All heavy atoms as TSV, in Angstrom:
chain	resi	resn	atom	element	x	y	z
A	1	MET	N	N	-48.671	29.536	-8.596
A	1	MET	CA	C	-48.665	30.580	-9.554
A	1	MET	C	C	-49.039	31.924	-8.921
A	1	MET	O	O	-49.459	32.853	-9.628
A	1	MET	CB	C	-49.595	30.242	-10.672
A	1	MET	CG	C	-49.149	29.180	-11.556
A	1	MET	SD	S	-47.600	29.742	-12.317
A	1	MET	CE	C	-47.082	28.266	-13.104
A	2	ASP	N	N	-48.977	32.039	-7.594
A	2	ASP	CA	C	-49.335	33.281	-6.995
A	2	ASP	C	C	-48.122	34.085	-6.602
A	2	ASP	O	O	-48.028	34.757	-5.584
A	2	ASP	CB	C	-50.160	32.951	-5.715
A	2	ASP	CG	C	-51.529	32.405	-5.973
A	2	ASP	OD1	O	-52.075	32.744	-7.069
A	2	ASP	OD2	O	-52.012	31.661	-5.223
A	3	GLU	N	N	-47.085	34.046	-7.475
A	3	GLU	CA	C	-45.854	34.735	-7.182
A	3	GLU	C	C	-45.990	36.222	-7.613
A	3	GLU	O	O	-46.651	36.498	-8.608
A	3	GLU	CB	C	-44.679	34.181	-7.926
A	3	GLU	CG	C	-44.372	32.721	-7.535
A	3	GLU	CD	C	-43.264	32.116	-8.414
A	3	GLU	OE1	O	-42.582	32.818	-9.094
A	3	GLU	OE2	O	-43.143	30.926	-8.397
A	4	LYS	N	N	-45.389	37.043	-6.857
A	4	LYS	CA	C	-45.368	38.541	-7.143
A	4	LYS	C	C	-44.440	38.745	-8.296
A	4	LYS	O	O	-43.350	38.096	-8.381
A	4	LYS	CB	C	-44.982	39.340	-5.988
A	4	LYS	CG	C	-45.989	39.607	-5.004
A	4	LYS	CD	C	-45.573	40.702	-4.047
A	4	LYS	CE	C	-46.667	41.186	-3.256
A	4	LYS	NZ	N	-46.321	42.272	-2.379
A	5	THR	N	N	-44.764	39.625	-9.232
A	5	THR	CA	C	-43.903	40.006	-10.310
A	5	THR	C	C	-43.069	41.163	-9.845
A	5	THR	O	O	-43.519	42.145	-9.382
A	5	THR	CB	C	-44.707	40.415	-11.548
A	5	THR	OG1	O	-45.586	39.424	-11.908
A	5	THR	CG2	C	-43.767	40.869	-12.672
A	6	SER	N	N	-41.737	40.942	-9.919
A	6	SER	CA	C	-40.856	42.048	-9.460
A	6	SER	C	C	-40.453	42.842	-10.657
A	6	SER	O	O	-40.328	42.317	-11.763
A	6	SER	CB	C	-39.654	41.437	-8.731
A	6	SER	OG	O	-38.913	40.641	-9.626
A	7	HIS	N	N	-40.134	44.125	-10.454
A	7	HIS	CA	C	-39.710	44.955	-11.452
A	7	HIS	C	C	-38.165	45.232	-11.174
A	7	HIS	O	O	-37.888	45.924	-10.251
A	7	HIS	CB	C	-40.491	46.253	-11.515
A	7	HIS	CG	C	-41.928	45.979	-11.765
A	7	HIS	ND1	N	-42.387	45.748	-13.039
A	7	HIS	CD2	C	-43.009	45.947	-10.960
A	7	HIS	CE1	C	-43.701	45.539	-13.005
A	7	HIS	NE2	N	-44.065	45.617	-11.766
A	8	PRO	N	N	-37.322	44.545	-11.879
A	8	PRO	CA	C	-35.911	44.694	-11.573
A	8	PRO	C	C	-35.367	46.090	-11.793
A	8	PRO	O	O	-35.780	46.752	-12.647
A	8	PRO	CB	C	-35.197	43.716	-12.523
A	8	PRO	CG	C	-36.191	43.511	-13.609
A	8	PRO	CD	C	-37.577	43.742	-13.051
A	9	THR	N	N	-34.444	46.415	-10.880
A	9	THR	CA	C	-33.736	47.644	-11.034
A	9	THR	C	C	-32.296	47.362	-11.192
A	9	THR	O	O	-31.849	46.209	-11.147
A	9	THR	CB	C	-33.900	48.613	-9.796
A	9	THR	OG1	O	-33.429	47.836	-8.642
A	9	THR	CG2	C	-35.344	48.968	-9.564
A	10	GLY	N	N	-31.412	48.330	-11.435
A	10	GLY	CA	C	-29.952	48.121	-11.497
A	10	GLY	C	C	-29.453	47.677	-10.218
A	10	GLY	O	O	-30.103	47.627	-9.181
A	11	SER	N	N	-28.203	47.374	-10.181
A	11	SER	CA	C	-27.505	46.989	-9.019
A	11	SER	C	C	-27.464	48.106	-7.977
A	11	SER	O	O	-27.326	49.310	-8.347
A	11	SER	CB	C	-26.036	46.513	-9.275
A	11	SER	OG	O	-25.313	47.556	-9.838
A	12	ASP	N	N	-27.754	47.794	-6.761
A	12	ASP	CA	C	-27.792	48.753	-5.642
A	12	ASP	C	C	-28.781	49.851	-5.901
A	12	ASP	O	O	-28.585	51.062	-5.463
A	12	ASP	CB	C	-26.367	49.394	-5.404
A	12	ASP	CG	C	-25.380	48.324	-5.106
A	12	ASP	OD1	O	-25.710	47.334	-4.445
A	12	ASP	OD2	O	-24.199	48.494	-5.477
A	13	GLY	N	N	-29.922	49.581	-6.597
A	13	GLY	CA	C	-30.936	50.514	-6.796
A	13	GLY	C	C	-30.604	51.590	-7.824
A	13	GLY	O	O	-31.375	52.523	-8.039
A	14	GLU	N	N	-29.556	51.421	-8.542
A	14	GLU	CA	C	-29.216	52.362	-9.675
A	14	GLU	C	C	-30.051	52.090	-10.878
A	14	GLU	O	O	-30.719	51.047	-10.984
A	14	GLU	CB	C	-27.768	52.242	-10.038
A	14	GLU	CG	C	-26.774	52.610	-8.938
A	14	GLU	CD	C	-25.372	52.450	-9.351
A	14	GLU	OE1	O	-25.059	52.085	-10.500
A	14	GLU	OE2	O	-24.495	52.668	-8.505
A	15	ARG	N	N	-30.121	53.048	-11.795
A	15	ARG	CA	C	-30.832	52.874	-13.043
A	15	ARG	C	C	-30.150	51.843	-13.868
A	15	ARG	O	O	-28.929	51.873	-14.098
A	15	ARG	CB	C	-30.953	54.206	-13.714
A	15	ARG	CG	C	-31.816	55.219	-12.959
A	15	ARG	CD	C	-31.680	56.550	-13.552
A	15	ARG	NE	N	-32.666	56.668	-14.626
A	15	ARG	CZ	C	-32.828	57.766	-15.334
A	15	ARG	NH1	N	-32.125	58.803	-15.120
A	15	ARG	NH2	N	-33.748	57.802	-16.270
A	16	PRO	N	N	-30.919	50.911	-14.458
A	16	PRO	CA	C	-30.336	49.941	-15.359
A	16	PRO	C	C	-29.749	50.639	-16.612
A	16	PRO	O	O	-30.243	51.584	-17.149
A	16	PRO	CB	C	-31.486	49.038	-15.784
A	16	PRO	CG	C	-32.524	49.286	-14.756
A	16	PRO	CD	C	-32.345	50.656	-14.249
A	17	VAL	N	N	-28.571	50.114	-17.013
A	17	VAL	CA	C	-27.823	50.684	-18.106
A	17	VAL	C	C	-27.556	49.596	-19.187
A	17	VAL	O	O	-27.165	48.476	-18.835
A	17	VAL	CB	C	-26.430	51.275	-17.636
A	17	VAL	CG1	C	-25.627	51.807	-18.792
A	17	VAL	CG2	C	-26.698	52.321	-16.595
A	18	CYS	N	N	-27.736	49.897	-20.435
A	18	CYS	CA	C	-27.361	48.964	-21.531
A	18	CYS	C	C	-25.877	48.788	-21.606
A	18	CYS	O	O	-25.114	49.727	-21.578
A	18	CYS	CB	C	-27.893	49.532	-22.844
A	18	CYS	SG	S	-27.410	48.478	-24.291
A	19	VAL	N	N	-25.440	47.477	-21.614
A	19	VAL	CA	C	-23.947	47.164	-21.601
A	19	VAL	C	C	-23.296	47.541	-22.867
A	19	VAL	O	O	-22.089	47.547	-22.966
A	19	VAL	CB	C	-23.712	45.738	-21.206
A	19	VAL	CG1	C	-24.161	45.454	-19.780
A	19	VAL	CG2	C	-24.404	44.788	-22.148
A	20	HIS	N	N	-24.098	47.731	-23.912
A	20	HIS	CA	C	-23.476	48.017	-25.226
A	20	HIS	C	C	-23.435	49.547	-25.567
A	20	HIS	O	O	-22.362	50.036	-25.964
A	20	HIS	CB	C	-24.207	47.306	-26.358
A	20	HIS	CG	C	-24.030	45.791	-26.222
A	20	HIS	ND1	N	-22.884	45.211	-26.595
A	20	HIS	CD2	C	-24.838	44.871	-25.737
A	20	HIS	CE1	C	-22.975	43.924	-26.377
A	20	HIS	NE2	N	-24.183	43.732	-25.860
A	21	CYS	N	N	-24.508	50.301	-25.404
A	21	CYS	CA	C	-24.542	51.674	-25.792
A	21	CYS	C	C	-24.518	52.590	-24.627
A	21	CYS	O	O	-24.390	53.858	-24.808
A	21	CYS	CB	C	-25.696	51.968	-26.728
A	21	CYS	SG	S	-27.288	51.905	-25.866
A	22	GLY	N	N	-24.741	52.142	-23.454
A	22	GLY	CA	C	-24.780	52.959	-22.236
A	22	GLY	C	C	-26.090	53.739	-21.958
A	22	GLY	O	O	-26.159	54.534	-21.059
A	23	ARG	N	N	-27.106	53.399	-22.752
A	23	ARG	CA	C	-28.408	54.018	-22.506
A	23	ARG	C	C	-28.939	53.608	-21.125
A	23	ARG	O	O	-28.844	52.481	-20.730
A	23	ARG	CB	C	-29.356	53.549	-23.612
A	23	ARG	CG	C	-30.718	54.090	-23.548
A	23	ARG	CD	C	-31.572	53.569	-24.746
A	23	ARG	NE	N	-32.923	54.048	-24.619
A	23	ARG	CZ	C	-33.876	53.625	-25.398
A	23	ARG	NH1	N	-33.641	52.770	-26.275
A	23	ARG	NH2	N	-35.078	53.999	-25.192
A	24	THR	N	N	-29.561	54.541	-20.428
A	24	THR	CA	C	-30.125	54.258	-19.163
A	24	THR	C	C	-31.692	54.107	-19.266
A	24	THR	O	O	-32.320	54.795	-20.018
A	24	THR	CB	C	-29.807	55.294	-18.067
A	24	THR	OG1	O	-30.340	56.546	-18.536
A	24	THR	CG2	C	-28.361	55.397	-17.802
A	25	ALA	N	N	-32.213	53.220	-18.461
A	25	ALA	CA	C	-33.646	52.974	-18.508
A	25	ALA	C	C	-34.272	54.122	-17.723
A	25	ALA	O	O	-33.874	54.505	-16.644
A	25	ALA	CB	C	-34.034	51.651	-17.886
A	26	GLU	N	N	-35.316	54.676	-18.305
A	26	GLU	CA	C	-36.093	55.746	-17.645
A	26	GLU	C	C	-36.971	55.189	-16.537
A	26	GLU	O	O	-37.530	54.104	-16.648
A	26	GLU	CB	C	-36.904	56.529	-18.645
A	26	GLU	CG	C	-36.087	57.231	-19.692
A	26	GLU	CD	C	-36.877	58.070	-20.635
A	26	GLU	OE1	O	-38.018	58.483	-20.275
A	26	GLU	OE2	O	-36.393	58.385	-21.726
A	27	GLY	N	N	-37.105	55.933	-15.507
A	27	GLY	CA	C	-37.928	55.544	-14.401
A	27	GLY	C	C	-37.344	54.577	-13.469
A	27	GLY	O	O	-37.929	54.229	-12.447
A	28	GLY	N	N	-36.095	54.136	-13.682
A	28	GLY	CA	C	-35.403	53.281	-12.786
A	28	GLY	C	C	-35.744	51.789	-12.842
A	28	GLY	O	O	-35.148	50.965	-12.168
A	29	THR	N	N	-36.699	51.428	-13.699
A	29	THR	CA	C	-37.017	50.024	-13.835
A	29	THR	C	C	-36.683	49.607	-15.290
A	29	THR	O	O	-36.679	50.395	-16.201
A	29	THR	CB	C	-38.494	49.728	-13.587
A	29	THR	OG1	O	-39.309	50.485	-14.490
A	29	THR	CG2	C	-38.849	50.040	-12.169
A	30	VAL	N	N	-36.474	48.330	-15.491
A	30	VAL	CA	C	-36.142	47.774	-16.803
A	30	VAL	C	C	-37.381	47.604	-17.607
A	30	VAL	O	O	-38.315	46.937	-17.200
A	30	VAL	CB	C	-35.471	46.424	-16.655
A	30	VAL	CG1	C	-35.091	45.868	-18.057
A	30	VAL	CG2	C	-34.202	46.533	-15.775
A	31	PRO	N	N	-37.454	48.230	-18.822
A	31	PRO	CA	C	-38.638	48.112	-19.664
A	31	PRO	C	C	-38.751	46.649	-20.139
A	31	PRO	O	O	-37.768	45.913	-20.276
A	31	PRO	CB	C	-38.324	48.981	-20.838
A	31	PRO	CG	C	-37.327	49.969	-20.337
A	31	PRO	CD	C	-36.501	49.253	-19.347
A	32	ALA	N	N	-39.923	46.200	-20.438
A	32	ALA	CA	C	-40.200	44.854	-20.881
A	32	ALA	C	C	-39.505	44.564	-22.277
A	32	ALA	O	O	-39.295	43.427	-22.562
A	32	ALA	CB	C	-41.746	44.582	-21.052
A	33	THR	N	N	-39.154	45.616	-22.969
A	33	THR	CA	C	-38.522	45.426	-24.330
A	33	THR	C	C	-36.991	45.176	-24.173
A	33	THR	O	O	-36.345	44.956	-25.186
A	33	THR	CB	C	-38.803	46.614	-25.179
A	33	THR	OG1	O	-38.414	47.812	-24.529
A	33	THR	CG2	C	-40.293	46.717	-25.483
A	34	TRP	N	N	-36.400	45.364	-22.962
A	34	TRP	CA	C	-34.989	45.137	-22.801
A	34	TRP	C	C	-34.712	43.740	-22.541
A	34	TRP	O	O	-35.604	42.955	-22.086
A	34	TRP	CB	C	-34.453	45.985	-21.658
A	34	TRP	CG	C	-34.309	47.507	-21.958
A	34	TRP	CD1	C	-35.062	48.220	-22.792
A	34	TRP	CD2	C	-33.328	48.334	-21.435
A	34	TRP	NE1	N	-34.657	49.517	-22.729
A	34	TRP	CE2	C	-33.532	49.605	-21.951
A	34	TRP	CE3	C	-32.285	48.106	-20.571
A	34	TRP	CZ2	C	-32.738	50.694	-21.626
A	34	TRP	CZ3	C	-31.453	49.222	-20.265
A	34	TRP	CH2	C	-31.701	50.460	-20.787
A	35	VAL	N	N	-33.477	43.298	-22.922
A	35	VAL	CA	C	-33.044	41.852	-22.654
A	35	VAL	C	C	-32.181	41.809	-21.413
A	35	VAL	O	O	-31.342	42.720	-21.194
A	35	VAL	CB	C	-32.271	41.376	-23.885
A	35	VAL	CG1	C	-31.716	40.002	-23.666
A	35	VAL	CG2	C	-33.131	41.362	-25.126
A	36	CYS	N	N	-32.357	40.850	-20.570
A	36	CYS	CA	C	-31.561	40.649	-19.379
A	36	CYS	C	C	-30.831	39.319	-19.498
A	36	CYS	O	O	-31.415	38.330	-19.890
A	36	CYS	CB	C	-32.438	40.626	-18.184
A	36	CYS	SG	S	-31.479	40.282	-16.652
A	37	SER	N	N	-29.433	39.328	-19.243
A	37	SER	CA	C	-28.753	38.123	-19.221
A	37	SER	C	C	-27.822	38.120	-18.032
A	37	SER	O	O	-27.554	39.152	-17.398
A	37	SER	CB	C	-27.911	37.976	-20.508
A	37	SER	OG	O	-26.890	38.946	-20.493
A	38	VAL	N	N	-27.426	36.913	-17.602
A	38	VAL	CA	C	-26.445	36.800	-16.512
A	38	VAL	C	C	-25.159	36.211	-17.041
A	38	VAL	O	O	-25.201	35.142	-17.618
A	38	VAL	CB	C	-27.025	35.859	-15.404
A	38	VAL	CG1	C	-26.041	35.646	-14.322
A	38	VAL	CG2	C	-28.349	36.434	-14.888
A	39	GLU	N	N	-24.112	36.944	-16.920
A	39	GLU	CA	C	-22.788	36.529	-17.401
A	39	GLU	C	C	-21.774	36.708	-16.281
A	39	GLU	O	O	-21.757	37.814	-15.642
A	39	GLU	CB	C	-22.340	37.374	-18.674
A	39	GLU	CG	C	-23.221	37.049	-19.857
A	39	GLU	CD	C	-22.699	37.803	-21.094
A	39	GLU	OE1	O	-21.534	38.160	-21.156
A	39	GLU	OE2	O	-23.561	38.015	-21.968
A	40	ASP	N	N	-21.058	35.697	-16.015
A	40	ASP	CA	C	-20.077	35.703	-14.904
A	40	ASP	C	C	-20.681	36.116	-13.594
A	40	ASP	O	O	-20.110	36.829	-12.750
A	40	ASP	CB	C	-18.921	36.703	-15.250
A	40	ASP	CG	C	-18.134	36.216	-16.440
A	40	ASP	OD1	O	-17.977	34.991	-16.669
A	40	ASP	OD2	O	-17.666	37.097	-17.223
A	41	GLY	N	N	-21.904	35.690	-13.402
A	41	GLY	CA	C	-22.666	35.970	-12.165
A	41	GLY	C	C	-23.222	37.342	-12.024
A	41	GLY	O	O	-23.748	37.725	-11.008
A	42	ARG	N	N	-23.094	38.207	-13.103
A	42	ARG	CA	C	-23.583	39.552	-13.064
A	42	ARG	C	C	-24.769	39.660	-13.994
A	42	ARG	O	O	-24.729	39.114	-15.060
A	42	ARG	CB	C	-22.572	40.527	-13.477
A	42	ARG	CG	C	-21.373	40.624	-12.628
A	42	ARG	CD	C	-20.333	41.609	-13.175
A	42	ARG	NE	N	-20.448	41.673	-14.607
A	42	ARG	CZ	C	-19.795	42.499	-15.366
A	42	ARG	NH1	N	-18.969	43.399	-14.868
A	42	ARG	NH2	N	-19.916	42.475	-16.669
A	43	ARG	N	N	-25.818	40.423	-13.524
A	43	ARG	CA	C	-26.954	40.651	-14.368
A	43	ARG	C	C	-26.625	41.798	-15.332
A	43	ARG	O	O	-26.177	42.850	-14.888
A	43	ARG	CB	C	-28.181	41.008	-13.521
A	43	ARG	CG	C	-29.404	41.078	-14.327
A	43	ARG	CD	C	-30.577	41.311	-13.444
A	43	ARG	NE	N	-30.719	40.120	-12.526
A	43	ARG	CZ	C	-31.841	39.811	-11.896
A	43	ARG	NH1	N	-32.903	40.498	-12.009
A	43	ARG	NH2	N	-31.880	38.698	-11.165
A	44	GLN	N	N	-26.814	41.577	-16.602
A	44	GLN	CA	C	-26.573	42.612	-17.584
A	44	GLN	C	C	-27.783	42.900	-18.421
A	44	GLN	O	O	-28.570	42.036	-18.698
A	44	GLN	CB	C	-25.408	42.223	-18.528
A	44	GLN	CG	C	-24.126	41.974	-17.830
A	44	GLN	CD	C	-23.006	41.585	-18.782
A	44	GLN	OE1	O	-23.268	41.170	-19.880
A	44	GLN	NE2	N	-21.777	41.738	-18.318
A	45	TYR	N	N	-27.975	44.183	-18.854
A	45	TYR	CA	C	-29.149	44.569	-19.603
A	45	TYR	C	C	-28.699	45.066	-20.986
A	45	TYR	O	O	-27.714	45.657	-21.137
A	45	TYR	CB	C	-29.919	45.643	-18.870
A	45	TYR	CG	C	-30.410	45.199	-17.497
A	45	TYR	CD1	C	-29.768	45.546	-16.370
A	45	TYR	CD2	C	-31.560	44.349	-17.446
A	45	TYR	CE1	C	-30.250	45.117	-15.155
A	45	TYR	CE2	C	-32.028	43.979	-16.226
A	45	TYR	CZ	C	-31.379	44.317	-15.125
A	45	TYR	OH	O	-31.865	43.904	-13.874
A	46	VAL	N	N	-29.596	44.755	-21.939
A	46	VAL	CA	C	-29.298	45.285	-23.314
A	46	VAL	C	C	-30.627	46.007	-23.740
A	46	VAL	O	O	-31.755	45.428	-23.655
A	46	VAL	CB	C	-29.059	44.150	-24.263
A	46	VAL	CG1	C	-28.850	44.594	-25.698
A	46	VAL	CG2	C	-27.861	43.322	-23.866
A	47	CYS	N	N	-30.495	47.229	-24.207
A	47	CYS	CA	C	-31.677	48.046	-24.618
A	47	CYS	C	C	-32.287	47.458	-25.874
A	47	CYS	O	O	-31.735	46.621	-26.555
A	47	CYS	CB	C	-31.316	49.463	-24.741
A	47	CYS	SG	S	-30.376	49.769	-26.277
A	48	GLU	N	N	-33.467	47.922	-26.163
A	48	GLU	CA	C	-34.253	47.442	-27.290
A	48	GLU	C	C	-33.529	47.581	-28.621
A	48	GLU	O	O	-33.442	46.692	-29.467
A	48	GLU	CB	C	-35.585	48.168	-27.387
A	48	GLU	CG	C	-36.453	47.707	-28.484
A	48	GLU	CD	C	-37.802	48.472	-28.499
A	48	GLU	OE1	O	-38.026	49.272	-27.634
A	48	GLU	OE2	O	-38.563	48.193	-29.438
A	49	ALA	N	N	-32.868	48.725	-28.824
A	49	ALA	CA	C	-32.189	48.978	-30.097
A	49	ALA	C	C	-30.950	48.026	-30.245
A	49	ALA	O	O	-30.749	47.460	-31.370
A	49	ALA	CB	C	-31.705	50.457	-30.171
A	50	CYS	N	N	-30.235	47.866	-29.221
A	50	CYS	CA	C	-29.015	46.995	-29.298
A	50	CYS	C	C	-29.480	45.461	-29.441
A	50	CYS	O	O	-28.903	44.763	-30.145
A	50	CYS	CB	C	-28.149	47.108	-28.092
A	50	CYS	SG	S	-27.255	48.748	-28.050
A	51	ALA	N	N	-30.582	45.154	-28.715
A	51	ALA	CA	C	-31.112	43.779	-28.869
A	51	ALA	C	C	-31.540	43.502	-30.266
A	51	ALA	O	O	-31.323	42.397	-30.761
A	51	ALA	CB	C	-32.298	43.578	-27.881
A	52	ARG	N	N	-32.188	44.420	-30.882
A	52	ARG	CA	C	-32.625	44.192	-32.323
A	52	ARG	C	C	-31.416	44.022	-33.220
A	52	ARG	O	O	-31.422	43.216	-34.098
A	52	ARG	CB	C	-33.474	45.431	-32.749
A	52	ARG	CG	C	-34.859	45.417	-32.248
A	52	ARG	CD	C	-35.685	46.522	-32.818
A	52	ARG	NE	N	-36.990	46.470	-32.235
A	52	ARG	CZ	C	-37.966	47.272	-32.589
A	52	ARG	NH1	N	-37.695	48.209	-33.518
A	52	ARG	NH2	N	-39.152	47.221	-32.059
A	53	THR	N	N	-30.360	44.816	-33.010
A	53	THR	CA	C	-29.129	44.706	-33.757
A	53	THR	C	C	-28.492	43.372	-33.627
A	53	THR	O	O	-27.928	42.778	-34.584
A	53	THR	CB	C	-28.141	45.863	-33.438
A	53	THR	OG1	O	-28.780	47.100	-33.629
A	53	THR	CG2	C	-26.931	45.786	-34.287
A	54	HIS	N	N	-28.487	42.843	-32.444
A	54	HIS	CA	C	-27.686	41.655	-32.088
A	54	HIS	C	C	-28.598	40.434	-31.810
A	54	HIS	O	O	-28.191	39.510	-31.102
A	54	HIS	CB	C	-26.824	41.905	-30.934
A	54	HIS	CG	C	-25.850	43.037	-31.106
A	54	HIS	ND1	N	-24.755	42.992	-32.022
A	54	HIS	CD2	C	-25.816	44.254	-30.546
A	54	HIS	CE1	C	-24.132	44.104	-32.013
A	54	HIS	NE2	N	-24.763	44.897	-31.164
A	55	ILE	N	N	-29.811	40.435	-32.258
A	55	ILE	CA	C	-30.763	39.345	-31.910
A	55	ILE	C	C	-30.301	37.989	-32.245
A	55	ILE	O	O	-30.554	37.043	-31.507
A	55	ILE	CB	C	-32.169	39.633	-32.558
A	55	ILE	CG1	C	-33.237	38.686	-31.970
A	55	ILE	CG2	C	-32.164	39.508	-34.048
A	55	ILE	CD1	C	-33.547	38.955	-30.530
A	56	ARG	N	N	-29.608	37.783	-33.379
A	56	ARG	CA	C	-29.120	36.476	-33.775
A	56	ARG	C	C	-28.126	35.926	-32.830
A	56	ARG	O	O	-28.086	34.768	-32.424
A	56	ARG	CB	C	-28.622	36.452	-35.185
A	56	ARG	CG	C	-29.755	36.766	-36.180
A	56	ARG	CD	C	-29.258	36.590	-37.545
A	56	ARG	NE	N	-29.894	35.328	-38.041
A	56	ARG	CZ	C	-29.774	34.866	-39.246
A	56	ARG	NH1	N	-29.031	35.499	-40.111
A	56	ARG	NH2	N	-30.419	33.795	-39.572
A	57	ALA	N	N	-27.204	36.778	-32.331
A	57	ALA	CA	C	-26.203	36.394	-31.364
A	57	ALA	C	C	-26.867	36.125	-30.025
A	57	ALA	O	O	-26.431	35.169	-29.332
A	57	ALA	CB	C	-25.173	37.517	-31.213
A	58	ILE	N	N	-27.876	36.903	-29.705
A	58	ILE	CA	C	-28.529	36.659	-28.345
A	58	ILE	C	C	-29.251	35.329	-28.432
A	58	ILE	O	O	-29.190	34.591	-27.496
A	58	ILE	CB	C	-29.533	37.847	-28.084
A	58	ILE	CG1	C	-28.729	39.094	-27.797
A	58	ILE	CG2	C	-30.412	37.508	-26.886
A	58	ILE	CD1	C	-29.605	40.364	-27.744
A	59	GLU	N	N	-29.981	35.081	-29.506
A	59	GLU	CA	C	-30.701	33.765	-29.540
A	59	GLU	C	C	-29.770	32.647	-29.688
A	59	GLU	O	O	-30.104	31.511	-29.238
A	59	GLU	CB	C	-31.621	33.855	-30.759
A	59	GLU	CG	C	-32.883	34.733	-30.595
A	59	GLU	CD	C	-33.828	34.774	-31.801
A	59	GLU	OE1	O	-33.365	34.318	-32.867
A	59	GLU	OE2	O	-34.943	35.334	-31.606
A	60	GLY	N	N	-28.627	32.821	-30.275
A	60	GLY	CA	C	-27.649	31.734	-30.380
A	60	GLY	C	C	-26.835	31.557	-29.098
A	60	GLY	O	O	-25.953	30.696	-28.974
A	61	ARG	N	N	-27.123	32.418	-28.096
A	61	ARG	CA	C	-26.502	32.320	-26.760
A	61	ARG	C	C	-24.986	32.476	-26.832
A	61	ARG	O	O	-24.249	31.869	-26.090
A	61	ARG	CB	C	-26.857	31.071	-25.983
A	61	ARG	CG	C	-28.355	30.953	-25.749
A	61	ARG	CD	C	-28.600	29.898	-24.678
A	61	ARG	NE	N	-30.017	29.750	-24.437
A	61	ARG	CZ	C	-30.663	30.356	-23.541
A	61	ARG	NH1	N	-30.096	31.308	-22.793
A	61	ARG	NH2	N	-31.970	30.187	-23.301
A	62	LEU	N	N	-24.580	33.349	-27.738
A	62	LEU	CA	C	-23.090	33.677	-27.858
A	62	LEU	C	C	-22.755	34.664	-26.695
A	62	LEU	O	O	-23.570	35.435	-26.341
A	62	LEU	CB	C	-22.761	34.353	-29.186
A	62	LEU	CG	C	-23.014	33.528	-30.444
A	62	LEU	CD1	C	-22.769	34.338	-31.652
A	62	LEU	CD2	C	-22.089	32.275	-30.405
A	63	ASP	N	N	-21.565	34.516	-26.151
A	63	ASP	CA	C	-21.125	35.423	-25.177
A	63	ASP	C	C	-21.099	36.835	-25.756
A	63	ASP	O	O	-20.769	37.055	-26.936
A	63	ASP	CB	C	-19.670	35.076	-24.673
A	63	ASP	CG	C	-19.665	33.883	-23.776
A	63	ASP	OD1	O	-20.689	33.552	-23.259
A	63	ASP	OD2	O	-18.581	33.278	-23.664
A	64	SER	N	N	-21.410	37.866	-24.976
A	64	SER	CA	C	-21.518	39.244	-25.435
A	64	SER	C	C	-20.185	39.714	-26.032
A	64	SER	O	O	-20.216	40.600	-26.848
A	64	SER	CB	C	-22.085	40.154	-24.428
A	64	SER	OG	O	-21.269	40.158	-23.284
A	65	GLU	N	N	-19.075	39.155	-25.603
A	65	GLU	CA	C	-17.787	39.664	-26.068
A	65	GLU	C	C	-17.657	39.311	-27.581
A	65	GLU	O	O	-16.865	39.914	-28.253
A	65	GLU	CB	C	-16.647	38.981	-25.259
A	65	GLU	CG	C	-16.527	37.497	-25.475
A	65	GLU	CD	C	-15.465	36.904	-24.518
A	65	GLU	OE1	O	-15.459	37.284	-23.382
A	65	GLU	OE2	O	-14.771	36.039	-24.973
A	66	TRP	N	N	-18.439	38.411	-28.110
A	66	TRP	CA	C	-18.374	38.003	-29.549
A	66	TRP	C	C	-19.202	39.004	-30.401
A	66	TRP	O	O	-19.140	38.994	-31.596
A	66	TRP	CB	C	-18.840	36.569	-29.687
A	66	TRP	CG	C	-17.849	35.633	-29.205
A	66	TRP	CD1	C	-17.914	34.996	-27.991
A	66	TRP	CD2	C	-16.654	35.143	-29.815
A	66	TRP	NE1	N	-16.806	34.234	-27.821
A	66	TRP	CE2	C	-16.004	34.301	-28.927
A	66	TRP	CE3	C	-16.050	35.497	-31.039
A	66	TRP	CZ2	C	-14.730	33.693	-29.216
A	66	TRP	CZ3	C	-14.851	34.868	-31.298
A	66	TRP	CH2	C	-14.173	33.961	-30.465
A	67	TRP	N	N	-20.093	39.702	-29.770
A	67	TRP	CA	C	-20.979	40.609	-30.560
A	67	TRP	C	C	-20.858	41.987	-30.022
A	67	TRP	O	O	-21.128	42.927	-30.556
A	67	TRP	CB	C	-22.431	40.155	-30.633
A	67	TRP	CG	C	-23.070	39.681	-29.385
A	67	TRP	CD1	C	-22.946	38.395	-28.803
A	67	TRP	CD2	C	-24.018	40.330	-28.578
A	67	TRP	NE1	N	-23.670	38.257	-27.728
A	67	TRP	CE2	C	-24.362	39.447	-27.514
A	67	TRP	CE3	C	-24.606	41.548	-28.590
A	67	TRP	CZ2	C	-25.309	39.775	-26.590
A	67	TRP	CZ3	C	-25.484	41.901	-27.638
A	67	TRP	CH2	C	-25.838	41.038	-26.582
């Protein structure tokens, strides 16, 4: 349990961007309130506002193309 906690950034050091609304994370790191998922081998982020709107689809593990 002595693992370091990493603070993910976007791909290639870019600022993380919400895949639904295009909002960028401030400071270059992903806030704890954002949702991260891996689809087709790519890491995707969803901002807090979009996550709240689509929480049922996220919890139901539906592909993002459905919501």
